[in-house]
C-alpha positions in Angstrom: -36.4 17.0 -49.2 -36.7 13.2 -49.8 -38.8 12.3 -52.7 -41.9 10.2 -51.9 -42.6 6.9 -53.5 -45.3 6.8 -55.8 -46.3 3.5 -54.4 -47.6 4.9 -51.2 -50.3 7.4 -52.0 -52.2 9.4 -49.4 -55.2 7.0 -49.0 -57.1 9.1 -46.5 -56.7 12.5 -48.0 -58.1 11.5 -51.3 -57.4 14.0 -54.1 -54.3 16.0 -53.9 -55.6 18.4 -56.5 -58.3 20.0 -54.3 -57.7 23.7 -53.6 -57.9 25.3 -50.2 -56.2 25.8 -47.0 -54.0 23.2 -45.3 -52.2 23.3 -41.9 -48.9 25.1 -41.9 -47.7 23.0 -39.0 -48.5 19.6 -37.1 -48.2 18.8 -33.6 -47.6 15.2 -34.2 -47.1 13.7 -30.6 -46.6 11.8 -28.5 -49.7 11.5 -26.4 -49.4 12.4 -22.8 -46.5 14.6 -23.3 -48.1 17.9 -23.1 -49.5 18.1 -26.5 -53.0 19.1 -25.3 -51.4 22.0 -23.2 -49.4 23.2 -26.3 -52.4 23.0 -28.4 -54.5 25.2 -26.1 -51.6 27.7 -25.7 -51.0 28.0 -29.5 -54.9 28.2 -30.4 -55.1 31.1 -28.1 -52.5 33.0 -30.0 -54.2 35.6 -32.4 -51.9 34.7 -35.3 -52.6 31.2 -35.2 -55.8 29.2 -36.4 -56.4 25.5 -35.0 -60.0 24.6 -35.5 -59.9 21.1 -34.0 -57.8 18.6 -32.1 -56.9 14.9 -33.2 -58.6 14.6 -36.5 -56.4 11.7 -37.2 -57.0 12.4 -40.8 -53.7 11.4 -42.1 -53.5 8.2 -40.0 -56.8 6.5 -40.9 -55.5 3.3 -39.8 -55.5 4.5 -36.1 -58.9 5.9 -36.0 -61.5 4.3 -33.7 -63.5 1.5 -34.7 -66.3 2.3 -32.2 -68.9 4.9 -33.2 -69.2 5.8 -29.5 -65.6 7.1 -29.1 -64.6 8.1 -32.8 -64.1 11.7 -33.2 -67.2 13.4 -34.6 -67.3 15.4 -37.8 -63.9 14.1 -39.1 -64.0 14.5 -42.9 -62.8 11.6 -45.1 -61.7 13.5 -48.2 -59.1 16.3 -48.5 -61.6 18.9 -49.8 -63.4 18.1 -46.6 -60.4 18.4 -44.4 -59.6 21.7 -46.0 -63.1 23.0 -45.0 -61.8 22.9 -41.4 -59.4 25.7 -42.3 -61.8 27.8 -44.4 -62.2 30.2 -41.4 -58.6 31.1 -41.1 -57.6 34.7 -42.0 -55.0 35.3 -44.7 -52.5 36.6 -41.9 -52.9 33.5 -39.6 -50.9 30.5 -39.5 -52.8 27.2 -39.4 -52.0 24.1 -37.4 -53.3 20.8 -36.3 -52.5 18.6 -33.3 -52.8 14.8 -33.7 -50.5 12.8 -31.3 -51.2 9.5 -33.2 -49.4 10.9 -36.3 -46.0 10.1 -34.7 -46.6 6.3 -34.1 -48.4 6.0 -37.4 -46.1 4.4 -40.2 -47.8 6.3 -43.0 -48.8 9.9 -41.6 -45.5 11.4 -42.3 -45.5 10.5 -46.2 -49.2 11.5 -46.3 -48.5 14.9 -44.8 -45.6 15.4 -47.1 -47.3 14.7 -50.3 -50.1 17.2 -49.7 -48.0 19.8 -47.6 -44.4 19.3 -48.4 -43.5 22.6 -46.7 -45.3 21.9 -43.4 -43.5 22.2 -40.0 -43.5 19.4 -37.7 -43.4 19.5 -33.9 -42.6 16.3 -32.0 -42.7 15.9 -28.1 -41.0 12.9 -26.5 -41.1 11.8 -22.8 -39.0 9.5 -20.7 -40.4 5.8 -21.4 -41.6 4.6 -18.0 -43.4 7.8 -17.1 -44.9 8.0 -20.7 -46.3 4.4 -20.7 -47.8 4.7 -17.2 -49.6 7.8 -18.2 -50.6 6.5 -21.6 -51.9 3.3 -20.2 -54.0 5.2 -17.6 -55.4 7.2 -20.3 -56.3 4.1 -22.4 -58.0 2.7 -19.3 -59.9 5.8 -18.5 -61.1 5.7 -22.1 -62.1 2.1 -21.9 -60.1 1.0 -25.0 -58.0 -0.8 -22.3 -59.4 -3.3 -19.9 -56.4 -4.5 -18.1 -55.8 -1.9 -15.4 -52.6 -3.4 -14.2 -49.6 -2.1 -16.5 -47.5 -4.9 -16.0 -50.1 -7.4 -17.1 -51.0 -5.1 -20.0 -47.5 -5.0 -21.1 -47.5 -8.9 -20.9 -50.5 -9.2 -23.3 -48.6 -7.6 -26.2 -47.8 -11.0 -27.9 -51.4 -12.1 -27.8 -52.6 -8.7 -29.1 -50.4 -8.8 -32.0 -52.1 -12.1 -32.9 -55.5 -10.3 -32.6 -56.4 -11.8 -29.4 -57.7 -10.1 -26.2 -58.3 -6.8 -27.7 -61.1 -4.9 -26.0 -64.3 -4.2 -27.7 -63.8 -0.5 -27.5 -60.0 -0.4 -28.5 -59.4 2.2 -31.2 -57.2 -0.2 -33.0 -55.1 -3.2 -31.9 -51.9 -1.2 -32.6 -52.9 1.2 -29.8 -52.4 -1.3 -27.2 -49.0 -2.5 -28.4 -47.3 -0.3 -25.7 -43.7 -1.3 -26.7 -44.2 0.0 -30.3 -44.9 3.5 -29.0 -41.4 3.8 -27.7 -39.6 3.4 -30.9 -38.6 7.1 -30.8 -35.6 7.0 -33.4 -37.7 5.1 -35.9 -40.5 7.4 -35.5 -38.4 10.6 -35.9 -36.5 8.9 -39.0 -39.9 8.7 -40.7 -40.3 12.5 -40.5 -36.7 13.3 -41.1 -37.0 11.2 -44.3 -40.1 13.1 -45.3 -39.0 16.6 -44.4 -35.8 18.6 -44.3 -34.2 19.1 -40.9 -35.2 22.6 -40.4 -38.9 21.6 -40.7 -38.8 19.3 -37.8 -38.7 20.5 -34.2 -38.2 17.8 -31.4 -39.1 18.8 -28.0 -38.6 17.1 -24.6 -41.4 16.8 -22.1 -39.2 17.7 -19.1 -38.6 21.1 -20.8 -42.2 21.7 -21.5 -43.2 20.8 -18.0 -40.7 22.8 -16.3 -41.5 26.0 -18.2 -44.3 25.5 -20.9 -44.4 29.2 -21.6 -40.9 29.1 -22.8 -41.2 26.1 -24.9 -44.4 27.5 -26.5 -42.7 30.6 -27.4 -39.9 28.6 -29.1 -42.8 26.9 -31.0 -44.3 30.4 -31.9 -40.8 31.3 -33.5 -40.6 27.8 -35.1 -43.8 28.3 -37.0 -43.2 32.1 -37.8 -45.5 33.9 -35.5 -44.9 36.7 -32.9 -43.6 35.1 -29.7 -43.6 38.5 -27.8 -47.5 38.6 -27.1 -48.8 37.7 -23.8 -49.4 34.1 -23.2 -51.2 32.2 -20.4 -49.4 29.0 -19.1 -51.8 25.9 -19.4 -51.8 22.7 -17.3 -53.8 19.7 -18.4 -55.9 18.1 -15.8 -54.5 15.3 -13.8 -56.2 12.1 -14.9 -57.9 10.1 -12.1 -58.3 6.4 -11.7 -61.8 5.1 -12.5 -63.6 3.5 -9.3 -66.7 2.2 -10.8 -66.0 0.8 -14.2 -69.5 0.3 -15.4 -70.9 3.6 -14.2 -68.1 5.4 -15.8 -68.5 3.5 -19.1 -72.2 4.4 -19.1 -71.4 7.9 -18.2 -68.8 8.1 -21.1 -71.0 6.5 -23.8 -74.0 8.7 -22.9 -72.0 12.0 -22.8 -72.1 12.4 -19.0 -68.3 12.5 -18.6 -66.7 15.6 -19.9 -63.1 17.1 -19.4 -64.7 19.8 -17.3 -66.5 17.5 -14.8 -68.5 20.4 -13.2 -70.3 20.9 -16.5 -71.3 17.1 -16.8 -75.1 17.0 -17.8 -75.9 14.8 -15.0 -74.3 17.1 -12.6 -76.0 20.1 -14.1 -79.3 18.3 -13.9 -78.9 17.3 -10.3 -77.8 20.8 -9.5 -81.0 22.2 -10.7 -82.6 20.4 -7.7 -80.7 22.7 -5.5 -81.6 26.2 -5.1 -78.9 28.7 -6.5 -79.1 31.1 -3.5 -75.8 31.7 -1.7 -76.8 29.4 1.1 -77.1 26.5 -1.2 -73.8 26.9 -3.1 -72.0 24.8 -0.6 -74.6 21.9 -1.1 -74.0 22.4 -5.0 -70.4 22.1 -4.7 -70.7 19.1 -2.3 -72.9 17.4 -4.9 -70.3 18.0 -7.7 -67.6 16.7 -5.5 -69.7 13.7 -4.5 -70.3 12.7 -8.0 -66.7 13.0 -8.9 -65.5 11.0 -5.8 -68.2 8.3 -6.5 -66.5 7.7 -10.0 -62.9 8.4 -9.5 -59.9 8.1 -7.1 -56.5 9.3 -7.3 -54.3 7.3 -9.6 -51.5 5.4 -7.9 -47.7 6.1 -8.7 -46.1 3.8 -10.9 -44.6 0.8 -9.0 -40.8 1.3 -8.5 -39.9 -2.3 -9.5 -41.9 -2.1 -12.7 -40.4 1.3 -13.6 -37.0 -0.1 -13.2 -37.9 -3.0 -15.5 -39.4 -0.7 -18.2 -36.2 1.6 -17.9 -33.8 -1.3 -18.2 -35.8 -2.5 -21.3 -35.9 0.7 -23.1 -32.3 2.0 -22.2 -30.9 0.9 -25.6 -33.7 3.1 -27.1 -32.9 6.1 -24.9 -29.2 5.8 -25.6 -29.9 5.7 -29.5 -32.3 8.7 -29.0 -29.5 10.7 -27.2 -27.1 10.1 -30.2 -29.8 10.8 -32.7 -30.8 14.2 -31.5 -27.6 15.2 -30.0 -28.9 15.6 -26.4 -27.9 13.5 -23.2 -31.2 12.1 -22.3 -29.4 9.2 -20.7 -28.5 11.4 -17.9 -31.5 13.8 -18.0 -33.7 10.7 -17.5 -31.6 8.9 -15.0 -30.8 6.1 -17.2 -26.9 6.5 -16.4 -27.7 5.2 -12.9 -29.3 2.0 -13.9 
């Protein structure tokens, strides 16, 4: 394993002498590549303990600056971080999933310094579909105010100079979309910090085609039983926000949840409708009406813009194919550009 430089201490973890349990494996990203689905599937395995998703503990530079959207209960010391894993049984493998660790320039070294035998799981996605999905998520989370992806990409130069950054942005680096597609550079950081057998690189297309098979591959990689029954998991398709101010107010007050039928505002309004069988249709209509008021189906990526993005990042895809020894140029259709 590559020796870590003493000039780059793990600032966020704090003391490395604290005793306790640390994750045995890390799902480090990318975002919008099935990491949530993978987390949910692994978390349900009886031999795996994953207490919380996206602590961003080893990438403090990428944590939210806003108290409204910052993850709650995230520890600031290594001892506090280890407390998250205090409930793990001795026979369980522990894990964390934070997609931001892949684009962080320091997370790989920070993890390696406190857990040099950790196993790293990386998921990569075709650049155009990845950027479209990631931009949609940023807009949904109100850390991106430019709803047009082409215009958002054009803002990168200004944002590198600290200009035109939305108030609720987690960090300026989040909205530098091109920097997220430095796949080879990101992989090298982890290969420099960990031995090759400790790093598993997955492709989103494989996981989407058969997430159970890929999840079982991960189970073998982290040393758990891959023969147990496992339920496939599909993440909810993200909509496009219809009424920005109402959506923002709903998020900031906790009205918007991943399970929209459980939103407090929906539950409160539902109490006004009797629960008898005759009223169930009205209750369902109430839920659908609230959802339809706030959201609409997200549009497909404009074909012209998709072509521009693919041409722009073809050199990266070619380099990635050579780096991991897999023909992603053909898989992702870049050979037809």
